[in-house]
C-alpha positions as CSV (number, residue, x, y, z in Angstrom):
1,X,-6.8,27.8,32.2
2,X,-8.6,31.2,31.7
3,X,-5.2,33.2,33.3
4,X,-3.0,31.2,31.8
5,X,0.0,34.0,30.4
6,X,0.6,32.8,27.1
7,X,3.9,34.9,27.0
8,X,5.8,34.7,29.9
9,X,8.5,38.5,30.8
10,X,10.8,36.3,30.1
11,X,9.7,35.3,26.6
12,X,9.8,38.7,26.0
13,X,12.7,39.9,27.4
14,X,14.5,36.7,25.3
15,X,13.0,37.8,22.1
16,X,14.1,41.4,22.9
17,X,17.6,40.1,23.1
18,X,17.7,37.4,20.6
19,X,15.2,37.8,17.9
20,X,16.8,34.3,16.3
21,X,14.7,32.0,14.8
22,X,15.0,29.5,17.5
23,X,13.5,32.3,20.0
24,X,10.8,33.5,17.7
25,X,9.9,29.5,16.5
26,X,9.5,28.6,20.5
27,X,7.8,31.2,21.0
28,X,4.9,30.9,17.9
29,X,4.8,27.0,19.1
30,X,4.3,27.9,22.8
31,X,1.4,31.0,22.1
32,X,-0.4,28.3,18.6
33,X,0.1,25.1,21.2
34,X,-2.7,27.4,23.8
35,X,-4.4,28.9,21.4
36,X,-5.1,25.4,19.9
37,X,-6.4,23.9,22.7
38,X,-9.4,26.7,22.5
39,X,-10.0,27.7,26.2
40,X,-8.5,31.5,26.6
41,X,-9.8,33.9,27.9
42,X,-11.0,36.8,25.4
43,X,-7.8,39.3,25.7
44,X,-5.7,36.2,25.9
45,X,-7.1,35.7,22.6
46,X,-6.8,38.8,21.3
47,X,-2.8,38.9,22.2
48,X,-2.1,35.5,20.6
49,X,-3.7,36.5,17.6
50,X,-1.9,40.1,17.5
51,X,1.1,37.8,18.0
52,X,0.7,35.4,15.6
53,X,-0.1,38.9,12.9
54,X,3.5,39.6,13.8
55,X,5.0,36.1,12.9
56,X,2.9,35.4,9.7
57,X,5.2,38.6,8.4
58,X,8.4,37.5,10.1
59,X,10.9,38.3,7.4
60,X,12.1,34.6,8.4
61,X,10.4,31.1,6.7
62,X,11.4,28.9,9.4
63,X,9.5,31.4,11.4
64,X,6.0,30.9,9.2
65,X,6.3,27.7,9.0
66,X,6.6,26.5,12.9
67,X,3.3,29.0,12.8
68,X,1.8,27.7,9.9
69,X,2.2,24.0,11.4
70,X,1.6,25.2,15.1
71,X,-1.7,26.4,14.2
72,X,-3.4,24.0,10.9
73,X,-5.2,21.7,13.7
74,X,-6.4,25.3,15.5
75,X,-10.5,26.5,14.1
76,X,-11.9,29.9,14.0
77,X,-8.4,32.1,13.2
78,X,-9.6,35.8,12.5
79,X,-9.7,35.4,7.8
80,X,-6.8,38.1,7.9
81,X,-4.4,35.7,9.7
82,X,-5.6,32.6,8.0
83,X,-4.9,34.4,4.2
84,X,-1.6,35.4,4.8
85,X,-0.8,31.8,5.4
86,X,-2.7,30.3,2.6
87,X,-0.7,33.2,0.1
88,X,2.7,32.4,1.8
89,X,5.4,30.0,0.4
90,X,4.4,26.3,-0.5
91,X,6.5,25.4,2.1
92,X,4.5,27.3,4.7
93,X,0.8,27.4,3.3
94,X,0.9,23.5,1.6
95,X,0.6,22.2,5.4
96,X,-2.4,23.8,6.4
97,X,-4.5,24.2,3.5
98,X,-4.6,20.5,3.4
99,X,-5.6,20.6,7.3
100,X,-6.7,23.5,8.9
101,X,-10.8,22.3,8.9
102,X,-12.4,25.5,8.9
103,X,-11.6,26.4,5.6
104,X,-14.9,27.5,3.4
105,X,-16.2,26.6,0.2
106,X,-15.0,29.7,-1.1
107,X,-11.6,29.7,0.5
108,X,-10.9,26.8,-1.0
109,X,-13.0,27.5,-4.5
110,X,-10.7,30.6,-3.8
111,X,-7.2,28.6,-3.7
112,X,-8.0,26.2,-6.6
113,X,-8.6,29.4,-8.8
114,X,-5.7,30.5,-8.8
115,X,-2.8,28.4,-10.8
116,X,-0.1,26.5,-8.4
117,X,-0.9,23.3,-8.0
118,X,0.6,22.0,-5.1
119,X,-1.8,24.8,-3.3
120,X,-4.9,23.2,-5.4
121,X,-3.6,19.8,-5.0
122,X,-3.4,20.1,-1.1
123,X,-7.4,21.4,-1.6
124,X,-7.7,17.9,-3.0
125,X,-6.1,16.2,0.0
126,X,-8.3,17.5,2.9
127,X,-10.8,15.4,5.1
128,X,-14.3,15.4,4.2
129,X,-13.9,17.2,1.1
130,X,-17.6,17.8,0.1
131,X,-19.4,16.3,-3.2
132,X,-19.9,20.2,-4.8
133,X,-15.8,20.4,-4.1
134,X,-15.3,17.3,-5.3
135,X,-17.2,18.2,-8.4
136,X,-15.5,21.8,-8.4
137,X,-12.4,20.5,-8.3
138,X,-13.4,18.3,-11.6
139,X,-14.7,20.4,-13.7
140,X,-11.8,23.4,-13.1
141,X,-8.8,21.3,-12.2
142,X,-6.0,19.3,-13.9
143,X,-5.6,15.4,-14.3
144,X,-3.0,16.1,-11.6
145,X,-5.4,17.6,-9.1
146,X,-8.7,14.7,-9.7
147,X,-5.8,12.4,-9.1
148,X,-4.8,13.6,-5.6
149,X,-9.0,13.5,-5.2
150,X,-10.1,10.3,-6.4
151,X,-6.9,8.2,-3.6
152,X,-8.6,10.4,-1.2
153,X,-10.8,7.7,0.1
154,X,-12.2,10.6,2.6
155,X,-13.8,12.3,-0.6
156,X,-17.3,11.8,-1.3
157,X,-17.8,12.0,-5.0
158,X,-21.2,11.4,-6.6
159,X,-21.8,8.8,-9.0
160,X,-22.0,11.2,-12.2
161,X,-18.2,13.0,-11.0
162,X,-16.7,9.7,-11.5
163,X,-17.9,9.5,-14.4
164,X,-17.3,12.3,-15.3
165,X,-13.3,11.7,-14.4
166,X,-14.5,8.8,-16.8
167,X,-15.6,11.1,-20.1
168,X,-12.5,13.1,-19.8
169,X,-9.7,11.2,-19.0
170,X,-10.2,8.1,-20.6
171,X,-6.8,7.1,-21.6
172,X,-5.4,8.1,-17.9
173,X,-4.5,4.9,-16.2
174,X,-3.8,6.6,-13.2
175,X,-6.6,7.9,-12.6
176,X,-8.9,4.9,-13.6
177,X,-6.5,3.1,-11.2
178,X,-7.3,5.8,-8.7
179,X,-10.6,5.0,-8.6
180,X,-11.0,1.3,-9.0
181,X,-8.9,0.9,-6.1
182,X,-11.2,3.2,-3.6
183,X,-12.9,1.6,-1.8
184,X,-17.2,0.6,-1.5
185,X,-17.2,1.7,-5.5
186,X,-20.5,1.7,-6.3
187,X,-21.4,-0.8,-8.9
188,X,-22.8,1.1,-11.0
189,X,-19.5,3.4,-11.3
190,X,-18.1,0.3,-12.1
191,X,-20.1,-0.8,-14.9
192,X,-19.4,3.0,-16.4
193,X,-15.4,2.1,-16.4
194,X,-15.5,-1.6,-16.9
195,X,-15.0,-0.5,-20.6
196,X,-11.7,1.1,-20.0
197,X,-9.5,-0.2,-17.4
198,X,-6.7,-2.9,-18.2
199,X,-6.9,-6.8,-17.7
200,X,-5.2,-6.2,-13.9
201,X,-7.7,-3.8,-13.1
202,X,-10.5,-6.1,-13.8
203,X,-8.7,-8.6,-11.5
204,X,-8.3,-6.1,-8.6
205,X,-12.2,-5.5,-9.1
206,X,-12.8,-9.4,-9.0
207,X,-10.7,-10.0,-5.5
208,X,-11.7,-6.5,-4.1
209,X,-14.9,-5.6,-4.6
210,X,-18.6,-7.6,-3.9
211,X,-19.3,-7.8,-7.7
212,X,-22.5,-10.3,-8.4
213,X,-22.0,-14.0,-9.5
214,X,-22.6,-13.7,-13.4
215,X,-20.4,-9.4,-13.4
216,X,-17.7,-11.3,-11.8
217,X,-17.4,-14.5,-14.1
218,X,-17.6,-12.9,-17.2
219,X,-14.6,-10.5,-16.3
220,X,-12.9,-13.5,-15.0
221,X,-13.3,-15.4,-18.3
222,X,-12.1,-12.0,-19.7
223,X,-8.4,-12.1,-17.6
224,X,-8.1,-15.6,-18.6
225,X,-8.4,-14.5,-23.1
226,X,-6.3,-11.8,-22.1
227,X,-3.7,-14.5,-20.2
228,X,-3.6,-16.3,-23.8
229,X,-5.4,-19.8,-22.1
230,X,-5.6,-22.4,-24.4
231,X,-6.6,-25.6,-23.7
232,X,-3.2,-27.7,-24.5
233,X,-1.6,-30.8,-22.6
234,X,1.4,-28.4,-22.8
235,X,-0.3,-26.3,-19.9
236,X,2.5,-23.7,-21.4
237,X,-0.1,-21.1,-19.1
238,X,0.0,-23.2,-15.9
239,X,1.9,-20.4,-13.8
240,X,0.2,-17.1,-14.5
241,X,-3.1,-19.4,-14.1
242,X,-1.7,-21.1,-10.7
243,X,-1.3,-17.2,-10.1
244,X,-4.7,-15.6,-10.6
245,X,-6.3,-18.8,-9.2
246,X,-4.5,-18.5,-5.9
247,X,-5.9,-14.5,-5.7
248,X,-9.2,-16.3,-6.5
249,X,-8.7,-18.2,-4.3
250,X,-7.3,-15.8,-0.8
251,X,-10.1,-13.4,-1.7
252,X,-12.9,-16.5,-1.7
253,X,-13.9,-15.8,-4.9
254,X,-12.9,-19.4,-6.2
255,X,-16.7,-20.2,-5.4
256,X,-18.1,-23.8,-6.2
257,X,-20.3,-22.3,-9.5
258,X,-17.0,-20.6,-10.7
259,X,-15.3,-23.5,-10.6
260,X,-18.3,-25.7,-12.3
261,X,-19.1,-22.8,-15.1
262,X,-15.3,-23.0,-15.9
263,X,-14.8,-26.7,-16.7
264,X,-18.3,-26.3,-18.0
265,X,-16.5,-24.2,-21.0
266,X,-14.1,-26.5,-20.9
267,X,-11.8,-24.0,-19.0
268,X,-9.7,-27.2,-17.8
269,X,-6.5,-25.5,-16.8
270,X,-8.2,-23.3,-13.8
271,X,-10.2,-26.3,-13.3
272,X,-7.5,-28.2,-12.3
273,X,-5.6,-25.8,-10.7
274,X,-8.9,-24.2,-8.8
275,X,-9.3,-27.9,-7.7
276,X,-5.6,-28.4,-6.0
277,X,-6.2,-24.4,-4.3
278,X,-9.5,-26.1,-3.0
279,X,-8.6,-29.7,-2.2
280,X,-4.7,-28.4,-0.6
281,X,-3.2,-31.3,-3.4
282,X,-0.4,-30.2,-6.0
283,X,-2.0,-29.9,-9.3
284,X,0.3,-32.3,-10.9
285,X,-1.8,-35.2,-8.8
286,X,-5.5,-33.7,-10.0
287,X,-4.2,-34.2,-13.8
288,X,-3.5,-38.1,-12.6
289,X,-6.7,-38.1,-11.1
290,X,-8.6,-36.5,-13.9
291,X,-7.5,-38.3,-16.8
292,X,-5.2,-41.1,-15.5
293,X,-7.5,-43.1,-12.8
294,X,-9.5,-45.6,-13.9
295,X,-12.2,-46.1,-11.3
296,X,-15.1,-42.8,-11.1
297,X,-14.8,-42.9,-6.8
298,X,-11.2,-42.0,-7.2
299,X,-12.5,-38.1,-9.2
300,X,-15.2,-38.0,-6.7
301,X,-13.0,-38.2,-3.6
302,X,-11.0,-35.5,-4.6
303,X,-14.2,-33.5,-5.3
304,X,-15.3,-34.4,-1.7
305,X,-12.1,-33.3,-0.6
306,X,-12.6,-30.1,-2.3
307,X,-15.7,-29.1,-0.9
308,X,-17.9,-28.9,-3.8
309,X,-21.3,-29.6,-3.2
310,X,-22.4,-33.8,-4.2
311,X,-25.0,-31.6,-6.8
312,X,-22.2,-31.1,-9.3
313,X,-20.7,-33.7,-9.3
314,X,-22.6,-35.5,-12.5
315,X,-22.2,-31.7,-14.3
316,X,-18.8,-32.4,-13.8
317,X,-18.5,-36.2,-14.8
318,X,-20.2,-35.0,-18.0
319,X,-17.6,-32.2,-18.4
320,X,-14.3,-34.2,-18.3
321,X,-15.8,-37.0,-20.4
322,X,-16.8,-34.3,-23.2
323,X,-13.9,-32.6,-22.8
324,X,-11.9,-36.9,-23.1
325,X,-14.0,-36.8,-26.3
326,X,-13.2,-33.8,-28.3
327,X,-10.0,-32.2,-27.2
328,X,-8.5,-34.2,-29.9
329,X,-11.5,-32.6,-32.8
330,X,-10.8,-29.3,-33.0
331,X,-7.1,-29.1,-32.8
332,X,-4.6,-27.8,-30.2
333,X,-4.3,-24.0,-30.9
334,X,-8.0,-23.3,-31.5
335,X,-9.7,-22.4,-27.6
336,X,-12.8,-20.7,-29.0
337,X,-14.1,-23.9,-31.3
338,X,-13.1,-26.1,-28.1
339,X,-14.5,-24.5,-25.4
340,X,-18.1,-23.7,-27.9
341,X,-17.9,-28.1,-28.7
342,X,-17.9,-28.7,-25.0
343,X,-20.8,-26.5,-24.4
344,X,-22.7,-27.6,-26.6
345,X,-22.5,-31.4,-25.9
346,X,-22.6,-30.3,-22.1
347,X,-26.1,-28.5,-22.5
348,X,-26.9,-31.5,-24.7
349,X,-26.8,-33.9,-22.0
350,X,-30.4,-33.8,-20.3
351,X,-29.3,-35.6,-17.3
352,X,-26.4,-33.2,-16.8
353,X,-28.7,-30.2,-17.9
354,X,-31.0,-30.9,-15.5
355,X,-28.4,-30.2,-12.4
356,X,-27.3,-27.1,-13.3
357,X,-28.9,-24.1,-12.0
358,X,-30.7,-22.2,-14.2
359,X,-28.3,-19.0,-13.4
360,X,-25.4,-21.7,-14.7
361,X,-27.2,-22.6,-17.6
362,X,-27.9,-19.4,-18.6
363,X,-23.9,-18.3,-18.9
364,X,-23.3,-21.5,-20.4
365,X,-25.9,-19.7,-23.2
366,X,-24.4,-16.5,-23.1
367,X,-20.7,-18.2,-24.3
368,X,-21.9,-19.3,-27.4
369,X,-22.9,-16.0,-28.8
């Protein structure tokens, strides 16, 4: 390819006889395509660059757009050509700013220092932004630019930079959502942001991030409280709880420990829907077995079908007995009192607590405070 002619005599004659937009755009694409390959002779490279210098100042914006779009995947263009494209109108400059990888940090900072919001956003959307550039954006740009940064999965963002975003914009749901929806979000960041986000975003965290069991359980309990759970025979929140349990089930977060903790805390509705999904039987049948059955073996069969380990059976039976004893003692609308009474009685059963893991015991004790 060293002797390739990047522009032919016919090209020159066509431009001379008819220098319209189509011909100049065609030349821009042709020469830019050769240049992007990166294997031109020094003379052809110099010729191509001189053609670019003419085209970046063309009066027709369409020609400049075609040239910038063609060159955005090139490397090591002369800096005067790069500057001309960057300083051009948004329709010319934005794709080039976002994709041209040979821009230096100084180039990017100069763009960010302008008052041109679309160009600042183009910088924030670039692939593989460094931690320093991410920090600069957070400390010097508006929330609209920072939104583009946090939704840019390739950007390297330090934990303290995330914390700075949370500190500066505690009321911005858009930024908080952008952070939460990032893949592989560090747990340190999750801990910092958790008190600032909605229950829907907390549910997303539970379903999509590998959180520690106790942390996930606490979040789930908070979410259920937001859904105004109450233990009652009306099952007024069935649809909400069913949908939430289904999400947990599909995300492999519906663990036997979580299900056991739910019933020990008196969370009957969550427990029933969990068994329904795990055992793959209708929730009405689950309720019939749990509270209308005269034989324990039917409940055991249900728990086996739900693939719960045999070690938690005594705990669940104790919890069900306590719920039957307590459910009418403290008023149907007082869910917190109901839950507290159930936990206290569960913990008073020596046989039951011996079957609980230390983590589960600690969890139940924490719910009493």
